[in-house]
C-alpha positions as CSV (number, residue, x, y, z in Angstrom):
1,M,24.9,-51.8,-14.1
2,S,24.1,-48.0,-13.0
3,S,20.6,-47.1,-14.1
4,K,22.3,-43.1,-14.8
5,A,23.3,-42.4,-17.6
6,S,27.0,-41.9,-19.2
7,P,28.0,-38.5,-19.8
8,L,28.6,-39.5,-23.8
9,R,24.9,-41.3,-23.9
10,Q,23.7,-37.6,-22.5
11,L,25.7,-35.5,-25.1
12,V,24.2,-37.3,-28.5
13,P,20.7,-36.7,-28.1
14,A,22.0,-33.3,-26.8
15,R,23.6,-32.7,-30.1
16,I,20.7,-34.4,-31.9
17,K,18.2,-31.6,-30.3
18,D,20.4,-28.7,-31.2
19,R,20.7,-29.7,-34.9
20,A,17.1,-30.2,-35.0
21,R,16.6,-26.8,-33.4
22,R,18.7,-25.1,-35.6
23,G,17.4,-26.4,-38.7
24,M,13.9,-26.3,-37.8
25,H,14.9,-22.1,-37.0
26,L,16.7,-21.8,-40.7
27,A,13.3,-24.0,-42.4
28,V,10.9,-20.8,-40.3
29,H,12.6,-18.0,-41.4
30,R,13.4,-19.1,-44.9
31,G,9.9,-20.2,-44.7
32,W,9.0,-17.5,-43.9
33,E,11.2,-15.1,-46.4
34,W,9.7,-17.4,-49.6
35,I,6.0,-16.6,-47.7
36,Q,6.8,-12.9,-47.5
37,R,8.5,-12.4,-51.4
38,Q,5.3,-14.6,-52.7
39,G,2.3,-12.2,-50.7
40,E,3.7,-9.1,-52.2
41,I,1.6,-7.2,-54.4
42,T,3.3,-5.8,-57.2
43,P,1.8,-4.9,-60.7
44,H,2.9,-8.8,-61.6
45,T,1.1,-10.4,-59.6
46,P,-3.3,-11.2,-59.7
47,G,-4.0,-8.3,-57.2
48,R,-2.8,-5.6,-59.5
49,R,-5.7,-5.8,-61.5
50,R,-7.7,-4.8,-58.2
51,F,-6.6,-1.4,-58.0
52,A,-6.7,1.9,-60.3
53,H,-3.1,1.8,-61.0
54,L,-0.3,-0.1,-59.6
55,G,2.9,1.3,-61.2
56,E,5.7,0.0,-62.2
57,G,8.1,-1.1,-60.2
58,A,5.3,-0.9,-57.3
59,C,5.3,-3.4,-54.4
60,I,3.2,-4.0,-51.3
61,G,4.9,-5.9,-48.8
62,F,2.9,-8.4,-47.2
63,P,1.8,-9.2,-44.4
64,V,-0.5,-6.1,-45.8
65,G,-2.9,-3.9,-43.6
66,A,-6.7,-3.6,-44.3
67,I,-6.6,-2.7,-48.2
68,Y,-9.9,-2.2,-49.9
69,G,-11.9,0.3,-51.9
70,E,-9.1,-1.1,-54.7
71,P,-10.5,0.8,-57.5
72,W,-10.7,4.1,-56.2
73,I,-6.8,3.8,-55.4
74,S,-3.5,4.5,-57.5
75,I,-0.2,3.9,-56.8
76,G,2.8,4.8,-58.9
77,D,5.8,3.7,-60.0
78,H,9.1,2.2,-57.9
79,T,6.4,3.1,-54.5
80,L,7.5,1.0,-51.7
81,V,4.7,0.1,-49.3
82,G,5.5,-1.9,-45.9
83,T,4.2,-4.3,-44.2
84,H,0.7,-3.9,-42.6
85,V,-0.1,-0.6,-44.2
86,T,-3.6,-0.1,-44.2
87,I,-4.9,2.0,-47.5
88,S,-8.5,2.8,-47.8
89,A,-11.5,4.6,-49.4
90,G,-14.5,4.5,-48.3
91,F,-16.4,3.3,-45.0
92,V,-16.1,-0.4,-46.2
93,P,-15.4,-3.1,-49.3
94,G,-17.9,-3.2,-51.8
95,L,-19.3,0.5,-52.0
96,D,-19.6,2.1,-55.5
97,L,-17.6,5.6,-54.6
98,G,-18.3,7.0,-58.1
99,P,-15.9,7.9,-61.5
100,D,-12.9,9.6,-59.5
101,V,-9.5,8.2,-57.8
102,I,-9.6,9.1,-54.0
103,V,-6.4,8.4,-52.8
104,K,-3.1,8.6,-55.1
105,I,-0.1,8.1,-54.1
106,G,2.5,9.6,-56.5
107,S,5.4,7.6,-57.6
108,S,8.8,6.7,-55.8
109,C,7.1,6.8,-52.2
110,S,8.4,5.3,-49.5
111,L,5.6,4.6,-47.0
112,G,6.5,2.7,-43.6
113,R,5.1,0.1,-41.9
114,G,1.8,0.0,-40.1
115,T,1.1,3.5,-41.7
116,H,-2.7,4.1,-42.1
117,I,-4.3,6.2,-45.0
118,V,-7.8,6.8,-44.7
119,G,-9.8,8.0,-48.0
120,H,-13.5,9.1,-48.4
121,Q,-13.1,12.0,-50.5
122,S,-9.6,13.0,-51.7
123,I,-5.8,12.2,-50.3
124,E,-3.0,12.9,-53.5
125,I,0.1,12.8,-51.8
126,G,2.5,14.0,-54.3
127,D,6.2,12.0,-55.8
128,D,9.2,10.9,-53.6
129,V,6.9,11.6,-50.4
130,F,8.5,9.5,-47.4
131,T,7.0,8.5,-43.8
132,G,8.3,6.9,-41.2
133,P,6.0,4.2,-39.4
134,N,2.9,4.4,-38.0
135,V,1.9,7.7,-39.6
136,Y,-2.1,7.8,-40.2
137,I,-3.8,10.4,-43.0
138,T,-7.1,11.0,-43.4
139,D,-9.3,13.5,-45.2
140,Q,-12.4,13.0,-42.8
141,N,-14.4,13.4,-39.7
142,H,-16.7,13.5,-36.9
143,T,-18.5,16.3,-36.2
144,Y,-19.2,17.6,-32.2
145,G,-21.8,20.2,-33.1
146,D,-25.2,17.9,-31.9
147,L,-24.9,17.6,-28.3
148,D,-27.6,15.3,-28.0
149,M,-26.2,12.8,-29.9
150,P,-22.5,10.8,-29.2
151,I,-20.2,12.1,-31.2
152,G,-19.4,8.2,-33.4
153,R,-22.5,8.5,-34.4
154,Q,-23.1,12.0,-36.2
155,W,-22.5,12.9,-39.4
156,P,-18.6,12.7,-40.8
157,E,-17.1,15.6,-43.0
158,N,-14.5,15.5,-45.4
159,N,-12.1,17.7,-46.6
160,P,-9.1,16.8,-49.2
161,V,-5.9,16.0,-48.5
162,V,-2.4,17.1,-50.9
163,I,1.0,16.1,-49.7
164,G,3.4,17.6,-52.2
165,D,6.3,16.1,-53.3
166,G,9.5,15.9,-51.6
167,C,8.1,15.1,-48.3
168,W,9.0,13.7,-45.7
169,I,6.1,12.8,-42.9
170,G,7.6,10.9,-39.3
171,T,6.9,8.5,-37.2
172,G,3.2,8.4,-35.5
173,A,2.3,12.1,-37.4
174,I,-1.2,12.6,-37.9
175,I,-2.3,14.3,-41.2
176,L,-5.9,16.0,-40.4
177,P,-8.7,16.7,-43.0
178,G,-7.5,19.9,-44.9
179,T,-4.3,19.6,-44.4
180,R,-1.8,21.0,-48.1
181,L,1.7,20.8,-47.3
182,G,4.0,22.1,-49.6
183,R,7.2,20.4,-51.7
184,N,9.8,19.2,-49.4
185,V,8.1,19.6,-46.3
186,A,9.7,18.4,-42.9
187,V,6.9,16.9,-40.3
188,A,8.8,16.5,-37.0
189,G,7.8,12.3,-35.2
190,G,3.8,13.0,-32.7
191,A,2.7,16.2,-35.0
192,V,-1.1,16.5,-35.4
193,V,-1.1,18.6,-38.6
194,R,-3.9,20.4,-40.2
195,G,-4.4,23.9,-42.1
196,E,-1.6,25.4,-45.1
197,F,2.5,24.7,-44.6
198,P,4.4,26.8,-47.7
199,D,6.9,25.1,-49.4
200,H,10.5,24.1,-47.8
201,S,9.5,24.7,-44.6
202,V,10.0,22.4,-41.1
203,I,6.5,21.9,-39.1
204,G,5.9,19.6,-35.6
205,G,4.2,20.0,-32.5
206,V,0.4,20.0,-30.8
207,P,-0.7,21.5,-33.5
208,A,1.5,21.8,-35.7
209,K,3.2,25.1,-36.5
210,V,6.2,26.2,-38.4
211,L,9.6,25.7,-36.7
212,R,12.0,26.0,-39.6
213,S,11.3,28.1,-43.5
214,Y,13.1,28.9,-45.9
215,D,13.0,32.0,-48.2
216,E,15.2,32.7,-51.1
217,A,16.5,36.1,-49.9
218,R,17.5,35.0,-46.8
219,G,18.0,31.4,-46.8
220,W,16.5,29.3,-43.8
221,D,15.1,31.2,-40.9
222,P,16.3,29.9,-38.3
223,P,19.8,28.9,-40.2
224,L,20.7,25.7,-40.1
225,R,23.8,24.4,-38.4
226,S,27.1,24.7,-40.9
227,A,28.0,20.9,-42.1
228,G,29.6,20.1,-45.8
229,S,27.2,17.9,-47.8
230,L,28.2,14.6,-47.6
231,I,27.0,13.4,-51.0
232,S,25.6,15.1,-54.5
233,A,21.8,15.0,-55.2
234,D,23.5,12.8,-58.4
235,E,25.6,10.6,-56.7
236,L,22.5,10.1,-54.1
237,I,20.9,9.0,-57.2
238,G,23.3,6.9,-58.7
239,L,24.0,5.1,-55.5
240,S,19.9,4.4,-55.3
241,L,19.7,2.5,-58.3
242,S,23.2,0.6,-57.7
243,G,21.2,-2.1,-55.3
244,M,23.1,-3.6,-52.3
245,E,26.4,-2.2,-53.5
246,G,25.0,1.4,-53.6
247,L,23.6,1.4,-50.4
248,Q,26.3,-0.2,-48.7
249,V,28.8,2.8,-50.4
250,L,26.1,5.1,-48.5
251,Q,26.4,3.4,-45.0
252,D,30.3,3.4,-45.2
253,R,30.2,7.3,-46.0
254,L,27.7,7.8,-43.2
255,R,30.0,5.8,-40.6
256,E,33.1,8.0,-42.0
257,E,31.4,10.9,-41.7
258,S,29.7,10.0,-38.1
259,T,33.3,9.4,-37.2
260,A,34.8,12.3,-38.5
261,R,32.6,14.3,-36.8
262,L,33.2,12.5,-33.5
263,E,36.8,13.3,-33.6
264,E,36.3,16.8,-34.6
265,R,34.4,17.9,-31.4
266,L,36.6,15.9,-29.2
267,G,39.6,18.0,-30.5
268,D,37.8,21.2,-29.7
269,R,37.4,19.2,-26.3
270,P,40.4,17.7,-24.6
271,D,38.5,16.9,-21.6
272,A,35.7,14.5,-23.8
273,R,38.6,13.5,-25.8
274,L,40.4,12.2,-21.8
275,S,36.8,10.9,-21.1
276,E,36.0,8.9,-24.2
277,E,40.1,7.4,-24.3
278,A,39.1,6.2,-20.8
279,S,35.7,5.1,-21.4
């Protein structure tokens, strides 16, 4: 009798191993989803008690970043804080920081994964502020005037930060002490921002400067590229309140709009259309 296993005997253990691996895969991912849901901090979990305020519908995703100084942190209604987001007030946990809130985040904001908000005196973020991942916002920096002492050991300086309602802050942007952003300011990804910037402006660069601004008499300067509105503000609000169904409608409209614009560009360039069809 041959010592080699028959193909059938080899196939059965392989199928068993494959099914076991699939079962383990599903168990791990479903278990992790359950852990994430249970680890979230919301107004209905015990973690809410540590904060100065955690509004209705607010959620801090799990895994959380380094969050401390909660009694001096206020988060408004329906604000979503991504995973691995650090929000801190003071240098270390356990300090008495006085009677006033230090980090105030408004309502209906969305803070991208890995964002850091480090407050010591006052950081005020308005309503409907959105950030990309890995944004850094602080109201404190070290001084460097003493030539004989390492900068990291010199006494820091505080300067309050204010971010107006409706701002968008791109991925990797750094908001430095003393920054004041007006309403609906768009900050380009990777920008290093210090200073005051007016309502309805687009800023970017290192250091950041105004790239586009809006004037009631002249409109946008430089002008925006002409493009029809995909959806009205009222429709967008309605879709956002409709959960996954509303998001699917928005996704379908964005896809249709992208296809229409591509076809329009190709229609204006016969050579491009031929190239697209050939590919």
